[in-house]
MDAnalysis code that builds the backbone (N, CA, C; Angstrom):
import MDAnalysis as mda
import numpy as np

u = mda.Universe.empty(729, n_residues=243, atom_resindex=np.repeat(np.arange(243), 3), trajectory=True)
u.add_TopologyAttr("name", ["N", "CA", "C"] * 243)
u.add_TopologyAttr("resid", np.arange(1, 244))
u.add_TopologyAttr("resname", ["UNK", "UNK", "UNK", "UNK", "UNK", "UNK", "UNK", "UNK", "UNK", "UNK", "UNK", "UNK", "UNK", "UNK", "UNK", "UNK", "UNK", "UNK", "UNK", "UNK", "UNK", "UNK", "UNK", "UNK", "UNK", "UNK", "UNK", "UNK", "UNK", "UNK", "UNK", "UNK", "UNK", "UNK", "UNK", "UNK", "UNK", "UNK", "UNK", "UNK", "UNK", "UNK", "UNK", "UNK", "UNK", "UNK", "UNK", "UNK", "UNK", "UNK", "UNK", "UNK", "UNK", "UNK", "UNK", "UNK", "UNK", "UNK", "UNK", "UNK", "UNK", "UNK", "UNK", "UNK", "UNK", "UNK", "UNK", "UNK", "UNK", "UNK", "UNK", "UNK", "UNK", "UNK", "UNK", "UNK", "UNK", "UNK", "UNK", "UNK", "UNK", "UNK", "UNK", "UNK", "UNK", "UNK", "UNK", "UNK", "UNK", "UNK", "UNK", "UNK", "UNK", "UNK", "UNK", "UNK", "UNK", "UNK", "UNK", "UNK", "UNK", "UNK", "UNK", "UNK", "UNK", "UNK", "UNK", "UNK", "UNK", "UNK", "UNK", "UNK", "UNK", "UNK", "UNK", "UNK", "UNK", "UNK", "UNK", "UNK", "UNK", "UNK", "UNK", "UNK", "UNK", "UNK", "UNK", "UNK", "UNK", "UNK", "UNK", "UNK", "UNK", "UNK", "UNK", "UNK", "UNK", "UNK", "UNK", "UNK", "UNK", "UNK", "UNK", "UNK", "UNK", "UNK", "UNK", "UNK", "UNK", "UNK", "UNK", "UNK", "UNK", "UNK", "UNK", "UNK", "UNK", "UNK", "UNK", "UNK", "UNK", "UNK", "UNK", "UNK", "UNK", "UNK", "UNK", "UNK", "UNK", "UNK", "UNK", "UNK", "UNK", "UNK", "UNK", "UNK", "UNK", "UNK", "UNK", "UNK", "UNK", "UNK", "UNK", "UNK", "UNK", "UNK", "UNK", "UNK", "UNK", "UNK", "UNK", "UNK", "UNK", "UNK", "UNK", "UNK", "UNK", "UNK", "UNK", "UNK", "UNK", "UNK", "UNK", "UNK", "UNK", "UNK", "UNK", "UNK", "UNK", "UNK", "UNK", "UNK", "UNK", "UNK", "UNK", "UNK", "UNK", "UNK", "UNK", "UNK", "UNK", "UNK", "UNK", "UNK", "UNK", "UNK", "UNK", "UNK", "UNK", "UNK", "UNK", "UNK", "UNK", "UNK", "UNK", "UNK", "UNK", "UNK", "UNK", "UNK", "UNK", "UNK", "UNK"])
u.atoms.positions = np.array([
    [91.808, 93.602, 105.520],
    [92.739, 92.588, 104.966],
    [93.999, 93.095, 104.971],
    [95.082, 92.300, 105.592],
    [96.402, 92.822, 105.696],
    [97.330, 91.898, 104.687],
    [98.333, 92.605, 104.195],
    [99.532, 91.826, 103.664],
    [100.581, 91.897, 104.486],
    [101.177, 90.789, 104.918],
    [102.273, 90.701, 105.889],
    [103.359, 90.055, 105.318],
    [104.710, 90.433, 105.434],
    [105.986, 89.911, 105.173],
    [106.506, 89.331, 106.306],
    [106.862, 88.079, 106.367],
    [107.448, 87.364, 107.419],
    [108.902, 86.794, 107.271],
    [109.590, 86.839, 108.246],
    [110.933, 86.315, 108.387],
    [110.795, 85.213, 109.298],
    [111.180, 83.970, 108.781],
    [110.918, 82.598, 109.599],
    [112.412, 81.883, 109.663],
    [112.746, 81.354, 110.646],
    [113.931, 80.534, 110.971],
    [113.290, 79.152, 111.703],
    [113.395, 78.073, 111.036],
    [112.957, 76.998, 111.631],
    [113.628, 75.618, 111.040],
    [113.498, 74.531, 111.493],
    [113.941, 73.273, 111.041],
    [113.031, 72.535, 110.299],
    [112.244, 73.060, 109.549],
    [111.195, 72.424, 108.583],
    [112.075, 72.220, 107.329],
    [111.570, 71.237, 106.615],
    [112.507, 70.836, 105.531],
    [113.239, 71.669, 104.718],
    [112.510, 72.749, 104.163],
    [113.205, 73.600, 103.097],
    [114.106, 74.756, 103.677],
    [113.551, 75.109, 104.934],
    [114.558, 76.031, 105.695],
    [115.755, 75.284, 106.076],
    [115.503, 74.027, 106.439],
    [116.763, 73.152, 106.819],
    [117.703, 73.145, 105.626],
    [117.331, 72.838, 104.462],
    [117.939, 72.843, 103.238],
    [118.840, 74.139, 103.024],
    [118.127, 75.302, 103.426],
    [118.745, 76.629, 103.243],
    [119.882, 76.754, 104.372],
    [119.790, 76.196, 105.501],
    [120.823, 76.119, 106.353],
    [121.919, 75.233, 105.957],
    [121.788, 74.284, 105.323],
    [122.633, 73.462, 104.940],
    [123.659, 74.119, 103.793],
    [122.984, 74.883, 102.954],
    [123.571, 75.683, 101.802],
    [123.367, 77.108, 102.002],
    [123.909, 77.843, 102.784],
    [123.639, 79.153, 103.253],
    [123.923, 80.082, 102.023],
    [124.942, 79.730, 101.243],
    [125.477, 80.662, 100.207],
    [124.387, 80.770, 98.996],
    [123.533, 79.648, 99.020],
    [122.635, 79.790, 97.895],
    [121.397, 80.645, 98.284],
    [120.722, 81.013, 97.205],
    [119.393, 81.440, 97.330],
    [118.339, 80.701, 96.601],
    [117.198, 80.106, 96.975],
    [116.418, 79.344, 96.273],
    [114.959, 79.893, 96.313],
    [114.225, 79.595, 95.506],
    [112.744, 80.134, 95.368],
    [111.993, 78.883, 95.376],
    [110.796, 79.029, 95.810],
    [109.971, 77.705, 95.970],
    [108.507, 78.027, 95.480],
    [107.923, 77.235, 94.668],
    [106.424, 77.300, 94.195],
    [106.045, 75.891, 94.594],
    [104.671, 75.748, 95.039],
    [104.191, 74.547, 95.458],
    [102.454, 74.588, 94.962],
    [102.120, 73.663, 94.432],
    [100.641, 73.464, 93.915],
    [100.043, 72.367, 94.763],
    [100.735, 71.668, 95.745],
    [100.198, 70.702, 96.529],
    [100.368, 69.357, 95.631],
    [100.664, 69.186, 94.577],
    [101.045, 68.061, 93.880],
    [102.468, 68.241, 93.650],
    [103.263, 69.146, 93.354],
    [104.541, 69.391, 93.222],
    [105.277, 70.362, 93.799],
    [106.572, 70.435, 94.314],
    [107.252, 71.633, 94.602],
    [108.216, 71.923, 93.336],
    [108.215, 73.063, 93.093],
    [109.359, 73.629, 92.066],
    [110.176, 74.581, 92.739],
    [111.570, 74.082, 92.589],
    [112.462, 74.802, 93.273],
    [113.695, 75.548, 92.334],
    [113.983, 76.690, 92.537],
    [115.069, 77.249, 91.732],
    [116.081, 77.758, 92.566],
    [117.366, 77.103, 92.539],
    [118.454, 77.515, 93.172],
    [119.586, 78.375, 92.366],
    [120.133, 79.324, 93.191],
    [121.016, 80.194, 92.569],
    [122.325, 80.422, 93.475],
    [123.322, 80.271, 92.878],
    [124.552, 80.573, 93.445],
    [125.853, 80.040, 92.703],
    [126.955, 79.980, 93.205],
    [128.306, 79.891, 92.647],
    [128.139, 78.471, 92.183],
    [129.069, 78.079, 91.121],
    [129.235, 76.909, 90.688],
    [129.468, 75.718, 91.698],
    [130.274, 76.126, 92.410],
    [130.732, 75.151, 93.535],
    [129.557, 74.800, 94.473],
    [128.805, 75.921, 94.856],
    [127.544, 75.569, 95.773],
    [126.658, 74.724, 95.049],
    [126.253, 75.288, 93.783],
    [125.108, 74.254, 92.927],
    [125.642, 72.941, 92.649],
    [127.058, 72.665, 92.556],
    [127.482, 71.294, 92.327],
    [127.249, 70.512, 93.687],
    [127.474, 71.254, 94.798],
    [127.301, 70.515, 96.093],
    [125.923, 70.155, 96.492],
    [124.997, 71.257, 95.942],
    [123.508, 70.845, 96.124],
    [123.094, 69.648, 95.176],
    [123.684, 69.666, 94.027],
    [123.161, 68.731, 93.024],
    [123.529, 67.303, 93.407],
    [124.748, 67.191, 94.192],
    [125.116, 66.102, 94.620],
    [124.453, 65.439, 96.028],
    [124.014, 66.465, 96.690],
    [123.231, 66.003, 98.161],
    [121.893, 66.098, 97.919],
    [121.251, 66.696, 96.803],
    [119.873, 66.757, 96.807],
    [118.946, 65.418, 96.653],
    [119.557, 64.379, 95.846],
    [118.846, 63.161, 95.957],
    [118.596, 62.660, 97.402],
    [119.712, 62.692, 98.308],
    [119.507, 62.233, 99.625],
    [118.561, 62.979, 100.420],
    [118.459, 64.334, 100.123],
    [117.601, 65.325, 100.883],
    [116.003, 64.935, 100.528],
    [115.932, 64.681, 99.150],
    [114.508, 64.195, 98.651],
    [114.094, 62.915, 99.306],
    [115.094, 62.018, 99.420],
    [114.633, 60.581, 100.031],
    [114.183, 60.902, 101.540],
    [114.964, 61.784, 102.203],
    [114.493, 62.005, 103.632],
    [113.125, 62.692, 103.721],
    [112.645, 63.268, 102.532],
    [111.343, 63.744, 102.481],
    [110.213, 62.893, 102.122],
    [110.831, 61.647, 101.702],
    [109.888, 60.472, 101.262],
    [109.260, 60.908, 99.901],
    [110.008, 61.700, 99.001],
    [109.652, 62.250, 97.839],
    [110.534, 61.655, 96.687],
    [110.220, 62.192, 95.490],
    [111.305, 61.740, 94.414],
    [111.301, 62.942, 93.355],
    [112.531, 62.893, 92.655],
    [112.674, 64.128, 91.698],
    [111.910, 63.726, 90.452],
    [111.208, 64.772, 89.983],
    [110.291, 64.625, 88.675],
    [111.154, 65.107, 87.603],
    [111.933, 66.123, 87.889],
    [112.535, 66.896, 86.678],
    [113.882, 67.753, 87.348],
    [114.922, 67.765, 86.630],
    [116.010, 68.567, 87.232],
    [116.755, 69.419, 85.989],
    [117.454, 70.374, 86.260],
    [118.177, 70.988, 85.025],
    [119.081, 71.949, 85.717],
    [119.994, 72.081, 84.932],
    [121.082, 73.136, 85.276],
    [121.523, 73.806, 84.204],
    [121.507, 75.296, 84.345],
    [121.893, 76.038, 83.351],
    [122.725, 77.414, 83.956],
    [123.874, 77.602, 83.769],
    [124.665, 78.777, 84.215],
    [124.426, 78.746, 85.880],
    [124.043, 79.762, 86.355],
    [124.081, 79.948, 87.856],
    [122.573, 79.450, 88.492],
    [121.843, 78.805, 87.590],
    [120.629, 78.325, 88.070],
    [120.520, 76.871, 87.993],
    [120.136, 76.146, 89.232],
    [119.635, 74.665, 89.270],
    [118.354, 74.470, 89.701],
    [117.663, 73.689, 89.008],
    [116.228, 73.554, 89.045],
    [115.872, 72.188, 89.437],
    [115.185, 71.958, 90.196],
    [114.328, 70.680, 90.536],
    [112.807, 70.817, 90.796],
    [112.037, 69.680, 90.261],
    [110.705, 69.557, 90.567],
    [110.461, 68.252, 91.367],
    [110.147, 68.295, 92.287],
    [109.788, 66.986, 93.256],
    [108.355, 66.900, 93.488],
    [107.966, 65.686, 94.007],
    [106.794, 65.383, 94.351],
    [106.403, 66.040, 95.713],
    [105.278, 66.698, 95.808],
    [105.020, 67.499, 96.927],
    [104.570, 66.354, 98.268],
    [105.382, 66.676, 99.365],
    [104.998, 65.910, 100.519],
    [104.793, 66.715, 101.758],
    [104.151, 67.930, 101.335],
    [103.962, 69.034, 102.350],
    [102.636, 68.733, 103.174],
    [102.717, 68.910, 104.419],
    [101.747, 68.722, 105.353],
    [101.832, 70.041, 106.272],
    [100.748, 70.055, 107.129],
    [100.725, 71.040, 108.133],
    [101.731, 70.905, 109.139],
    [102.246, 69.778, 109.188],
    [103.427, 69.567, 110.338],
    [104.800, 70.025, 109.740],
    [104.977, 70.044, 108.458],
    [106.453, 70.168, 107.942],
    [106.400, 71.353, 106.928],
    [105.449, 72.201, 106.704],
    [105.424, 73.118, 105.573],
    [104.569, 74.463, 106.201],
    [105.171, 75.503, 105.975],
    [104.705, 76.952, 106.365],
    [103.625, 77.247, 105.317],
    [103.752, 76.596, 104.099],
    [102.856, 77.004, 103.036],
    [101.417, 76.316, 103.542],
    [101.592, 74.980, 103.974],
    [100.201, 74.213, 104.257],
    [99.847, 74.989, 105.583],
    [100.682, 75.562, 106.611],
    [100.025, 75.904, 107.683],
    [99.332, 77.302, 107.448],
    [99.852, 78.022, 106.391],
    [99.274, 79.335, 106.068],
    [97.883, 78.832, 105.344],
    [97.685, 77.980, 104.524],
    [96.431, 77.575, 103.821],
    [95.415, 77.100, 104.943],
    [95.807, 76.213, 105.819],
    [95.093, 75.571, 107.038],
    [94.484, 76.746, 107.865],
    [95.187, 77.788, 108.008],
    [94.923, 78.967, 108.956],
    [94.091, 79.972, 108.095],
    [93.426, 79.761, 106.836],
    [92.760, 80.544, 106.205],
    [93.333, 81.805, 105.730],
    [94.601, 81.738, 105.218],
    [95.431, 82.775, 104.859],
    [95.908, 82.430, 103.509],
    [96.255, 83.317, 102.689],
    [96.777, 83.236, 101.363],
    [98.265, 83.327, 101.247],
    [99.136, 82.581, 100.581],
    [100.524, 82.839, 100.685],
    [100.950, 83.311, 99.106],
    [101.936, 84.006, 98.938],
    [102.254, 84.523, 97.651],
    [103.469, 83.893, 97.369],
    [103.582, 83.379, 95.959],
    [104.798, 82.697, 95.467],
    [105.448, 83.659, 94.667],
    [106.896, 83.447, 94.680],
    [107.488, 82.352, 95.299],
    [107.949, 82.699, 96.803],
    [108.064, 81.502, 97.618],
    [108.581, 81.708, 98.802],
    [110.253, 81.667, 98.791],
    [110.910, 82.719, 99.517],
    [112.369, 82.707, 99.230],
    [112.845, 82.263, 100.418],
    [114.137, 81.621, 100.213],
    [114.928, 81.094, 101.011],
    [116.477, 81.525, 101.096],
    [117.219, 81.911, 101.943],
    [118.641, 82.355, 101.860],
    [119.368, 82.477, 103.126],
    [120.518, 81.901, 103.378],
    [121.076, 81.863, 104.669],
    [120.509, 81.393, 105.817],
    [119.672, 80.273, 105.498],
    [118.877, 79.574, 106.632],
    [117.627, 80.427, 106.880],
    [117.140, 81.342, 106.217],
    [116.111, 82.259, 106.517],
    [114.852, 81.944, 105.426],
    [113.683, 81.806, 105.877],
    [112.582, 81.868, 104.889],
    [111.901, 83.089, 104.926],
    [111.495, 83.608, 103.724],
    [110.786, 84.927, 103.748],
    [109.486, 84.557, 102.812],
    [108.449, 84.735, 103.733],
    [106.920, 84.137, 103.501],
    [106.253, 85.493, 103.315],
    [105.501, 85.838, 102.365],
    [104.530, 86.944, 102.250],
    [103.092, 86.268, 102.268],
    [102.138, 86.719, 103.255],
    [100.883, 86.244, 103.208],
    [99.854, 87.325, 103.350],
    [98.811, 86.856, 102.865],
    [97.573, 87.948, 102.813],
    [96.601, 87.309, 103.834],
    [96.159, 88.027, 104.908],
    [95.292, 87.459, 105.884],
    [93.801, 88.491, 105.855],
    [92.834, 87.579, 105.402],
    [91.691, 88.092, 105.403],
    [90.953, 88.686, 106.674],
    [91.372, 88.028, 107.731],
    [90.890, 88.403, 109.151],
    [92.125, 88.347, 110.031],
    [92.058, 89.258, 111.010],
    [93.108, 89.519, 111.944],
    [93.178, 88.091, 112.792],
    [92.164, 87.496, 113.212],
    [92.212, 86.322, 113.970],
    [92.868, 85.256, 113.184],
    [92.625, 85.048, 111.747],
    [93.569, 84.113, 111.041],
    [94.985, 84.196, 110.924],
    [95.277, 85.479, 110.935],
    [96.672, 85.787, 110.891],
    [97.321, 85.547, 112.465],
    [96.549, 85.778, 113.370],
    [97.086, 85.575, 114.749],
    [97.216, 84.090, 114.976],
    [96.306, 83.356, 114.582],
    [96.492, 81.941, 114.688],
    [97.666, 81.328, 113.748],
    [97.852, 81.789, 112.745],
    [98.992, 81.456, 111.692],
    [100.360, 81.868, 112.572],
    [100.431, 83.087, 113.021],
    [101.603, 83.507, 113.606],
    [101.957, 82.783, 114.740],
    [100.993, 82.274, 115.476],
    [101.123, 81.470, 116.728],
    [101.743, 80.039, 116.252],
    [101.234, 79.633, 115.241],
    [101.635, 78.219, 114.716],
    [103.123, 78.426, 114.089],
    [103.329, 79.472, 113.511],
    [104.849, 79.635, 112.856],
    [105.689, 79.727, 114.025],
    [105.241, 80.483, 115.037],
    [106.238, 80.665, 116.249],
    [106.550, 79.372, 116.984],
    [105.551, 78.572, 116.888],
    [105.728, 77.280, 117.673],
    [106.739, 76.231, 117.055],
    [107.135, 76.565, 115.829],
    [108.094, 75.590, 115.137],
    [109.408, 76.475, 114.894],
    [109.505, 77.488, 115.285],
    [110.765, 78.288, 115.194],
    [110.679, 79.820, 115.576],
    [111.572, 80.490, 114.916],
    [111.428, 82.006, 115.104],
    [110.563, 82.600, 113.874],
    [109.708, 83.600, 114.365],
    [108.840, 84.200, 113.473],
    [108.800, 85.679, 113.693],
    [109.051, 86.679, 112.861],
    [108.938, 87.913, 113.001],
    [108.399, 88.737, 111.785],
    [107.578, 89.702, 111.996],
    [106.813, 90.481, 110.991],
    [107.878, 91.626, 110.474],
    [108.133, 91.505, 109.155],
    [109.002, 92.635, 108.570],
    [108.217, 93.715, 108.024],
    [107.186, 93.422, 107.449],
    [106.319, 94.642, 106.876],
    [104.913, 94.041, 107.021],
    [103.860, 95.056, 107.309],
    [102.531, 94.760, 107.386],
    [101.760, 96.085, 106.769],
    [100.848, 95.789, 106.019],
    [99.968, 96.827, 105.581],
    [98.624, 96.392, 105.156],
    [97.684, 97.165, 105.198],
    [96.295, 97.041, 104.898],
    [96.011, 97.068, 103.258],
    [95.380, 96.277, 102.731],
    [95.051, 96.316, 101.441],
    [93.547, 96.046, 101.155],
    [93.196, 96.559, 100.136],
    [91.614, 96.698, 99.704],
    [91.421, 95.225, 99.177],
    [90.317, 94.604, 99.641],
    [89.975, 93.239, 98.975],
    [89.828, 93.333, 97.551],
    [89.543, 94.516, 97.100],
    [89.229, 94.627, 95.515],
    [90.557, 94.584, 94.871],
    [91.703, 94.894, 95.567],
    [93.053, 94.821, 94.855],
    [93.733, 93.546, 95.008],
    [93.025, 92.418, 95.627],
    [93.692, 91.169, 95.711],
    [94.449, 90.676, 94.458],
    [93.840, 90.748, 93.329],
    [94.358, 90.349, 92.132],
    [95.767, 90.883, 91.851],
    [95.758, 92.240, 92.146],
    [96.952, 93.061, 91.947],
    [98.127, 92.645, 92.710],
    [97.837, 92.058, 94.016],
    [99.089, 91.639, 94.932],
    [99.852, 90.479, 94.202],
    [99.262, 89.713, 93.443],
    [99.936, 88.606, 92.876],
    [100.552, 88.752, 91.564],
    [100.555, 90.103, 91.226],
    [101.283, 90.462, 89.938],
    [101.931, 91.911, 90.094],
    [102.726, 92.133, 88.999],
    [103.450, 93.395, 89.065],
    [102.329, 94.434, 88.548],
    [101.592, 95.176, 89.350],
    [100.559, 95.787, 88.764],
    [100.838, 97.373, 88.550],
    [99.996, 97.930, 87.779],
    [100.135, 99.467, 87.520],
    [99.786, 100.076, 88.695],
    [98.856, 99.671, 89.496],
    [98.586, 100.360, 90.827],
    [99.770, 100.328, 91.810],
    [100.544, 99.185, 91.808],
    [101.530, 98.891, 92.777],
    [102.667, 99.902, 92.438],
    [102.982, 100.242, 91.197],
    [103.899, 100.985, 90.659],
    [103.659, 102.478, 90.813],
    [102.364, 103.014, 90.525],
    [101.952, 104.269, 90.343],
    [101.024, 104.632, 91.258],
    [100.335, 103.923, 92.083],
    [99.239, 104.227, 92.737],
    [99.554, 105.214, 93.825],
    [100.829, 105.491, 94.306],
    [101.089, 106.282, 95.326],
    [101.471, 107.785, 94.667],
    [101.386, 107.856, 93.532],
    [101.965, 109.062, 92.972],
    [100.797, 109.997, 92.886],
    [101.025, 111.390, 92.976],
    [100.089, 112.360, 92.727],
    [100.004, 112.603, 91.238],
    [98.939, 113.241, 90.813],
    [98.865, 113.537, 89.414],
    [99.973, 114.431, 88.779],
    [100.440, 115.351, 89.718],
    [101.496, 116.192, 89.323],
    [102.700, 115.550, 89.255],
    [103.006, 114.624, 90.187],
    [104.289, 113.680, 89.984],
    [104.356, 113.015, 88.914],
    [103.180, 112.233, 88.570],
    [103.169, 111.354, 87.362],
    [103.270, 112.011, 86.126],
    [102.579, 113.052, 85.936],
    [102.732, 114.056, 84.891],
    [104.214, 114.556, 84.656],
    [104.912, 114.789, 85.791],
    [106.281, 115.378, 85.675],
    [107.247, 114.180, 85.335],
    [106.916, 113.034, 85.796],
    [107.775, 111.788, 85.455],
    [107.536, 111.607, 83.779],
    [106.190, 111.503, 83.421],
    [105.951, 111.331, 82.017],
    [106.757, 112.231, 81.205],
    [106.545, 113.665, 81.575],
    [107.072, 114.608, 80.661],
    [108.484, 114.543, 80.539],
    [109.130, 114.160, 81.717],
    [110.591, 114.187, 81.741],
    [111.197, 112.949, 80.894],
    [110.538, 111.936, 80.882],
    [110.901, 110.692, 80.176],
    [110.661, 111.143, 78.649],
    [109.522, 111.585, 78.357],
    [109.313, 111.972, 76.791],
    [110.327, 113.213, 76.345],
    [110.820, 113.996, 77.133],
    [111.788, 115.086, 76.730],
    [113.111, 114.555, 76.793],
    [113.545, 113.419, 77.299],
    [114.853, 113.031, 77.346],
    [115.712, 113.340, 78.495],
    [114.971, 113.712, 79.646],
    [115.562, 114.054, 80.880],
    [116.558, 112.969, 81.398],
    [116.087, 111.660, 81.094],
    [116.798, 110.567, 81.578],
    [117.784, 110.068, 80.621],
    [117.814, 110.533, 79.518],
    [118.596, 110.105, 78.392],
    [120.113, 110.364, 78.757],
    [120.996, 109.465, 78.204],
    [122.443, 109.899, 78.279],
    [123.153, 109.994, 76.843],
    [123.579, 111.319, 76.560],
    [123.524, 112.420, 77.390],
    [122.096, 113.027, 77.474],
    [121.908, 113.704, 78.511],
    [120.559, 114.446, 78.838],
    [120.192, 115.192, 77.714],
    [118.934, 115.194, 77.236],
    [118.421, 116.096, 76.310],
    [117.948, 117.384, 76.654],
    [117.444, 117.380, 78.076],
    [116.755, 118.726, 78.460],
    [117.255, 118.559, 79.956],
    [117.196, 119.944, 80.481],
    [117.571, 120.167, 81.936],
    [116.250, 120.476, 82.629],
    [116.395, 120.288, 84.009],
    [115.302, 120.607, 84.814],
    [114.472, 121.926, 84.761],
    [115.475, 122.835, 84.423],
    [114.752, 124.253, 84.302],
    [113.682, 124.417, 83.015],
    [114.278, 123.773, 81.965],
    [113.395, 123.548, 80.901],
    [112.073, 122.709, 81.029],
    [112.356, 121.844, 81.876],
    [111.003, 120.918, 82.295],
    [110.054, 121.812, 83.016],
    [110.529, 122.613, 84.080],
    [109.862, 123.516, 84.942],
    [109.218, 124.571, 84.068],
    [109.750, 125.234, 83.149],
    [109.170, 126.330, 82.311],
    [108.127, 125.825, 81.518],
    [108.212, 124.562, 80.907],
    [107.350, 123.999, 80.163],
    [106.056, 123.743, 80.935],
    [106.118, 123.185, 82.190],
    [105.160, 122.956, 82.979],
    [104.585, 124.081, 83.733],
    [105.187, 125.244, 83.614],
    [104.733, 126.482, 84.488],
    [104.764, 126.544, 85.814],
    [105.943, 126.005, 86.220],
    [106.134, 125.985, 87.718],
    [107.748, 126.310, 87.854],
    [108.024, 126.501, 89.372],
    [109.560, 126.637, 89.550],
    [110.292, 125.551, 89.389],
    [111.693, 125.702, 89.207],
    [112.664, 124.677, 88.919],
    [112.575, 123.660, 90.263],
    [112.549, 124.371, 91.485],
    [112.598, 123.512, 92.730],
    [111.350, 122.709, 92.863],
    [110.323, 123.364, 92.242],
    [108.980, 122.521, 92.569],
    [108.990, 121.183, 91.480],
    [109.514, 121.443, 90.251],
    [109.629, 120.407, 89.370],
    [110.451, 119.376, 89.807],
    [111.672, 119.760, 90.535],
    [112.610, 118.819, 90.972],
    [112.046, 118.020, 92.191],
    [111.138, 118.569, 93.056],
    [110.574, 117.895, 94.025],
    [109.596, 117.010, 93.544],
    [108.680, 117.330, 92.657],
    [107.765, 116.512, 92.053],
    [108.480, 115.181, 91.352],
    [109.418, 115.560, 90.598],
    [110.308, 114.539, 89.929],
    [110.904, 113.428, 90.736],
    [111.608, 114.017, 91.799],
    [112.396, 113.082, 92.725],
    [111.367, 112.340, 93.304],
    [110.252, 112.727, 93.984],
    [109.376, 111.866, 94.753],
    [108.739, 110.840, 93.813],
    [108.400, 111.354, 92.463],
    [107.879, 110.174, 91.615],
    [108.831, 109.149, 91.494],
    [110.157, 109.407, 91.330],
    [111.287, 108.435, 90.910],
    [111.343, 107.500, 92.328],
    [111.357, 108.194, 93.409],
    [111.525, 107.559, 94.732],
    [110.451, 106.326, 94.880],
    [109.088, 106.864, 94.524],
    [107.857, 105.953, 94.856],
    [107.873, 104.852, 94.011],
    [108.278, 104.997, 92.635],
    [108.414, 103.989, 91.673],
    [109.379, 102.986, 91.855],
    [110.630, 103.316, 92.387],
    [111.700, 102.515, 92.759],
    [111.286, 101.771, 94.034],
    [110.596, 102.247, 94.884],
    [110.027, 101.453, 96.002],
    [109.211, 100.435, 95.636],
    [108.298, 100.577, 94.740],
    [107.489, 99.629, 94.111],
    [108.182, 98.582, 93.499],
    [109.238, 98.833, 92.909],
    [110.104, 97.982, 92.133],
    [111.159, 97.151, 92.969],
    [111.349, 97.684, 94.282],
    [112.413, 96.986, 94.971],
    [112.297, 95.636, 95.252],
    [111.171, 95.056, 95.668],
    [111.045, 93.699, 95.747],
    [111.459, 92.666, 94.518],
    [111.149, 93.229, 93.456],
    [111.361, 92.470, 92.020],
    [112.914, 92.847, 91.877],
    [113.437, 93.954, 92.105],
    [114.928, 94.175, 91.839],
    [115.741, 93.217, 92.681],
    [115.422, 93.076, 94.000],
    [116.237, 92.289, 95.005],
    [116.123, 90.754, 94.464],
    [114.929, 90.313, 93.982],
    [114.803, 89.044, 93.692],
    [115.586, 88.719, 92.278],
    [115.472, 89.637, 91.465],
    [116.255, 89.554, 90.243],
    [117.727, 89.601, 90.514],
    [118.249, 90.458, 91.358],
    [119.643, 90.510, 91.774],
    [120.115, 89.330, 92.402],
    [119.380, 88.566, 93.176],
    [119.853, 87.400, 94.037],
    [119.827, 86.094, 93.174],
    [119.032, 86.247, 92.051],
    [118.938, 85.040, 91.227],
    [119.404, 85.225, 89.703],
    [120.263, 86.466, 89.452],
    [120.551, 86.452, 88.215],
    [122.300, 86.403, 88.204],
    [122.746, 86.639, 87.224],
    [124.249, 86.713, 87.004],
    [124.975, 87.792, 87.753],
    [124.029, 88.864, 88.054],
    [124.604, 90.094, 88.821],
    [124.445, 89.771, 90.570],
    [124.029, 88.631, 90.864],
    [123.937, 88.456, 92.151],
    [125.273, 88.330, 93.095],
    [126.356, 88.305, 92.215],
    [127.640, 88.119, 93.030],
    [128.085, 89.529, 93.423],
    [127.508, 90.433, 92.946],
    [128.077, 91.899, 93.415],
    [127.684, 92.064, 94.847],
    [128.557, 92.808, 95.466],
    [128.308, 93.222, 96.971],
    [127.367, 94.298, 96.951],
    [126.511, 94.231, 98.163],
    [125.619, 95.328, 98.307],
    [126.296, 96.261, 99.244],
    [125.554, 97.574, 99.152],
    [126.250, 98.702, 99.956],
    [126.216, 98.279, 101.511],
    [125.120, 97.637, 101.899],
    [125.072, 97.164, 103.337],
    [126.047, 96.223, 103.684],
    [126.475, 95.242, 102.715],
    [127.593, 94.323, 103.002],
    [128.980, 95.009, 103.167],
    [129.137, 96.250, 102.332],
    [130.514, 97.000, 102.347],
    [130.447, 97.678, 103.739],
    [129.312, 98.392, 104.175],
    [129.222, 98.911, 105.559],
    [129.586, 98.004, 106.724],
    [129.140, 96.730, 106.474],
    [129.314, 95.934, 107.597],
    [130.650, 95.426, 107.756],
    [131.457, 95.413, 106.712],
    [132.815, 94.926, 106.832],
    [133.816, 95.964, 107.098],
    [133.486, 97.375, 107.174],
    [134.173, 98.414, 107.519],
    [134.490, 98.544, 109.035],
])
């Protein structure tokens, strides 16, 4: 069983909305009865979306069931009109794969994460997605069928499953002793002496533990950054591109 992250560019309804408002990031949940959408962006961008969204919904032959505006968030709930012909979510379901909510849209790009139980199912899905636009695989990894429940939540195994026992113990002891406090209550040498190992070994265990935990958190950090009040801050990659 594989978990695959896809980058999609097409002219299906929701990706088209993202192209019309490239400055906004929006998240989509769908249960076949309603589509729930959360838009994030500047006040000017959200005002433009709010003004134009009724006509967009009309073009989908749908109707707005609920709308709300709060700070940098604009929310809509609309009647679902998704079919296999106009929705990557329905394509995913039709081809016997599972999709993970929310689907993310930004700058005219759709980020869809799916779980394929069989390689043949994903091959069929990828072919169908490619037939309506550009489709590329960003990440792909094998997952244990027994961990399927964890894929849809922020699980302990996702955060800590890659850590060795020494790494998790080093991290736990460092937190308890105040190594990450400001000001720092204990130095790396003291942690090493307590654990009966060299300073360099303790530093290696601790650094690897922190890196692995942060990698597990990265997708959630990115979504939070893009959809919160902090999302206006420039990323390091943006700064590099402009130099």
